[in-house]
N, C-alpha and C positions, 0 to 999 in steps of 0.2 A: 424212487428220485422224488421227493415231496419236488412242488414250484420254486420255493422261496431258497434251494440249495440247489449248486452244481455241482458237476468231478471232475478235477486237471489233477495230471501228472507231477507230484515235482519229486526231479530225485529217482524217479523209478515206482514212487508212492504211489499208491489213485489215493487222490483226497476229496471227501467235502463239501465246499468253502458256503456260506452265507452269502443267496442272494444282494447286492447291493439296490437298490431302488434311481432311478435315472437310469441305469451301467444295464445295456448285451450280454449278453455271453457270452462277444467275441473282445466284446471290451473288456467282461473278469477278467476271462483269458490274459489278457494281453499285462496284466495288472501281473497272475499270473506267475505272470513267465518273468516277468521283471526281475518278480522277491527267487525266480531257481537261477536265475545270470545272475542277481548279484549274492546271493549265495556259494552259486560257485565261483565266483570273482573269489571272496571272499575265501573257500578254501582252497585256490593257487595261491592267493598272496600270505597267503597265516595257515598254509599247510595240514590246520584244520579238519579231519570228519569223522568229528562228532556231533551227527544231526543238532544234537539240541542248541549247543555253541553255535552253530554258525544260523539257527535261526534263528538265534537273539540279538548276535553282533546283523546278522543284517534287519530285522526291525529295531534294531538300534541304528544305520545306517538312516534307515527310510525317515525316521524320529529327530535323527539329526534333521536333514535337508526337510520335510517340514516344518522346522522349528528356524531356522533360515527363509525360510517362504515367505511363513508367518511373521519372523519379523521385517524380511524386508515389506511388505504386501504397506504394514503397520507404517514404515519409514514411507511409502508412499504415496497415503493415506491422507497423512502430514502430511506433505508437499502440495497434493493436488488441494486442502482445505488450503492451506494457506495461500498456493496463488488464487484461485475460485473467493479467498478476501479481496485482496488485493485488486485483483477489476471491478469486484462493486465496488471498491473505492473509490474505481475512476471512473466509474460507469457513475456515479453517487454524485462526483464534481463536476465530471463534464458534462451531467443533465445544471446542478447552478448552474451552469454559467450561462 
């Protein structure tokens, strides 16, 4: 096994995953575990047993969550920027007095 990948089982299949800079093997294994949990959840909820469909639906679920996190991050950034601008204006007015 090369240094730039690690192995983990998903649904009983041993797969090689690319390593991620800044993440330990334990952290990457945790992420793989989350993927398997999501696949299990979808399989049980929708009674789908096709591994390709399950993988696509799990990827879709994670992409939706990522989209929402990006939206929330942007909203928070805009709110933070507005608050900073308000504080700068208030500080400037206070210093002028």
